[in-house]
C-alpha atoms as one frame of an Amber mdcrd trajectory, in Angstrom:
protein
   2.358 -32.063  10.078   1.319 -30.502   6.777   3.667 -28.505   4.566   2.405
 -25.087   5.804   2.968 -25.990   9.460   6.428 -27.298   8.492   7.280 -24.109
   6.876   6.379 -22.169  10.151   8.464 -24.547  12.079  11.356 -24.098   9.664
  11.201 -20.410   9.957  11.427 -20.509  13.703  14.411 -22.872  13.392  16.118
 -20.500  10.993  15.574 -17.575  13.391  17.240 -19.740  16.203  20.004 -20.527
  13.703  21.001 -16.789  14.216  21.646 -17.350  17.791  24.983 -16.254  19.322
  25.137 -19.762  20.922  27.049 -21.710  18.338  25.716 -25.138  19.458  22.010
 -23.876  19.532  22.439 -22.296  16.177  23.986 -25.372  14.507  21.251 -27.622
  16.021  18.478 -25.358  14.775  19.995 -25.089  11.357  20.195 -28.943  11.089
  16.606 -29.282  12.179  15.522 -26.678   9.619  17.410 -28.548   6.805  15.950
 -31.791   7.841  12.455 -30.492   7.803  12.975 -28.963   4.447  14.035 -32.263
   2.964  11.335 -34.177   4.572   8.492 -31.935   3.398   9.906 -30.789   0.133
  10.233 -27.254   1.185  12.395 -25.034  -0.923  14.043 -21.684  -0.183  11.437
 -19.871  -2.240   8.618 -21.316   0.023  10.399 -19.853   2.988  10.533 -16.460
   1.443   7.018 -16.547   0.288   5.794 -17.365   3.889   6.832 -13.951   4.865
   4.459 -12.255   2.465   0.740 -11.584   3.037  -2.059  -9.715   1.220  -4.756
  -7.292   2.243  -7.238  -5.474   0.130  -9.524  -2.426   0.235 -12.366  -1.419
  -2.101 -11.443   1.007  -4.812 -13.536   3.851  -6.122 -14.279   2.220  -9.384
 -14.635  -1.372 -10.639 -12.621  -1.117 -13.834 -10.742   2.197 -14.142  -9.941
   4.122 -10.941  -9.248   7.869 -11.130  -5.622   9.028 -11.271  -5.441  10.618
  -7.798  -6.770   7.398  -6.234  -4.127   5.386  -7.879  -1.438   7.872  -6.855
  -2.526   7.514  -3.180  -2.396   3.762  -3.273   1.087   3.826  -4.892   2.378
   6.358  -2.242   1.067   4.171   0.605   2.349   0.924  -0.904   5.853   2.389
  -1.455   6.019   3.929   2.077   5.102   0.582   3.748   7.373  -1.551   1.473
   4.511  -3.148  -0.298   3.580  -3.902  -3.851  -0.030  -3.014  -4.862  -2.142
  -4.262  -7.695  -5.651  -3.416  -8.841  -7.971  -6.330  -9.069 -11.307  -6.173
 -10.824 -14.012  -8.426  -9.304 -17.625  -8.951 -10.313 -19.229  -6.031  -8.527
 -16.131  -3.872  -7.392 -12.489  -3.156  -7.863  -9.972  -3.529  -5.137  -6.514
  -2.306  -4.342  -4.514  -5.259  -3.019  -1.436  -4.478  -0.911   1.236  -7.323
  -0.782   3.935  -6.866   1.888   6.043  -8.771   4.438   4.856  -9.351   7.964
   2.067  -6.921   9.002   2.973  -4.340   6.339  -0.007  -5.163   4.045  -2.620
  -4.833   6.765  -1.041  -1.603   8.012  -0.822  -0.047   4.497  -4.526  -1.069
   4.005  -5.595   0.578   7.167  -3.475   3.715   6.311  -4.938   3.943   2.833
  -8.463   3.625   4.130  -8.076   6.397   6.700  -6.211   8.765   4.328  -8.795
   8.140   1.584 -11.599   9.026   3.981  -9.663  12.161   4.867  -8.928  13.141
   1.276 -12.485  12.669   0.219 -13.649  14.959   3.045 -11.015  17.620   1.937
 -12.142  17.181  -1.741 -15.835  17.790  -0.838 -15.039  20.866   1.231 -12.846
  22.280  -1.627 -15.706  21.753  -4.131 -18.222  23.348  -1.868 -16.025  26.332
  -1.227 -14.302  26.937  -4.572 -16.272  25.210  -7.318 -19.769  26.288  -6.910
 -19.939  28.386 -10.130 -18.350  25.699 -12.413 -20.322  23.369 -14.520 -20.210
  19.643 -13.142 -17.486  18.452 -15.561 -15.141  21.396 -14.651 -15.986  21.085
 -10.959 -14.923  17.372 -11.044 -11.747  18.023 -13.110 -10.622  20.822 -10.845
 -11.340  18.737  -7.672  -9.214  15.943  -9.224  -6.273  18.409  -9.504  -6.818
  19.359  -5.892  -6.685  15.668  -4.850  -3.502  14.888  -6.958  -1.762  17.749
  -5.221  -3.075  16.589  -1.845  -1.526  13.241  -2.365   1.837  14.896  -3.333
   1.629  17.092  -0.365   1.107  14.151   2.103   3.797  11.916   0.683   6.525
  13.085   3.009   4.498  12.509   6.108   3.510   8.980   5.062   7.073   8.053
   4.226   8.424   9.512   7.506   5.655   7.771   9.495   6.228   4.305   7.818
   9.787   3.949   7.785   9.515   0.310   6.447  12.171  -1.686   4.628  10.828
  -4.452   2.451  12.353  -7.925   1.987  12.597  -7.346  -1.866  13.642 -10.903
  -2.501  10.588 -12.343  -0.813   8.323  -9.944  -2.642   9.954 -10.856  -5.982
   9.531 -14.525  -5.445   5.947 -14.095  -4.328   4.896 -11.873  -7.286   6.544
 -14.023  -9.765   4.639 -17.053  -8.560   1.277 -15.576  -7.617   0.971 -12.753
 -10.292   3.223 -13.662 -13.265   1.031 -11.994 -15.898   0.062  -8.651 -14.483
  -1.148  -6.136 -16.981  -0.759  -2.304 -16.820  -3.213  -0.138 -15.192  -4.007
   3.188 -16.912  -6.076   5.310 -14.380  -8.638   7.690 -15.613  -7.183  11.230
 -16.087  -9.813  13.971 -16.599  -7.038  16.635 -17.111  -5.327  14.626 -19.961
  -4.791  16.822 -23.040  -6.018  20.043 -21.393  -4.015  23.023 -20.447  -3.953
  24.498 -16.944  -5.941  27.616 -16.281  -5.460  30.065 -13.333  -8.153  28.323
 -11.412  -6.415  24.982 -11.942  -3.138  26.230 -10.603  -4.933  27.485  -7.557
  -6.585  24.164  -7.057  -3.200  22.445  -6.997  -1.764  24.959  -4.585  -4.709
  24.414  -2.150  -4.418  20.664  -2.505  -0.701  20.785  -1.723  -1.198  22.902
   1.328  -4.093  20.741   2.573  -2.010  17.466   2.161   0.942  18.987   3.991
  -1.279  19.719   7.001  -2.004  15.989   7.456  -0.781  14.442  10.623   0.253
  10.759  11.117   0.387   9.451  14.655   1.449   6.011  15.900  -0.884   4.193
  18.202  -0.368   3.938  21.903   0.000   0.653  23.777   0.028  -1.368  20.633
  -3.259  -0.002  19.433  -3.687   0.719  15.679  -2.013   3.661  14.202  -4.136
   6.896  13.891  -4.091   9.183  10.984  -5.812  12.521  11.012  -5.595  16.160
  10.805
C-alpha cells in the first residue's frame, strides 16, 4: 500500500470513527491512528486529501480584464473555493481549488457563465455601441460586463450554498502555493470619469445579470446555467 492509498483508507476509518456505535467508532479510530503511524501520515496530509484543483482557460495569457477576474472571484467564493491565475506558455488559466467536487463544479459554472456573458456583451455592443470608436466601444462593454457580474452574484451564491473546509484549504494553499503574487487585472476605465452612456451601460449590465437563471441538474446530471 502506498501513502496515497493509505490516506484514503485513513479517511474512511475517520468517517467510521464518527459512528454512533461506540465499539465500531473506537476500532475505526485505532485503525486510522495505526495507519498514520505506519505510513508517516500527518493531520495536514488528511486535510489536503480533501482538496482538488480544476482549471479553465482565461481570456488572456498574462493580464486578464477586470470583469473576467471579478467573475472568477464571484464563482470561487460562492462555491467555497480559492482561485488563482496561472500563466503558462501559450495561455493563462483560472485554477479553482476546493474541497470535494467544488473545484470541478466551480469550473463548469464559470465556463457556462462566461459563455453567457460574452454573448450578452456582444449583443450589447451591436445594439448600443455602433457609433463609438473601437476603444470607447470596448471600454463601455467592459462596464456593461462588470455590472453584469455584480447583477448575477446573488443568483450564483443562492445556487451554490457551499461551505468550505477553510482549514483544509489553508493547509493546501500554504504547501502548494506558498509564494503567490498579486494579480492586477486590466482596467480600461481606470482614471476616467463616467459619462452618461457609461452609466447606462452599467444599468443595462446589471439588469441583464439579474435575469440569469441557475438550475440544478436532474437525476445527478450536471448543473445547468442559462437564461
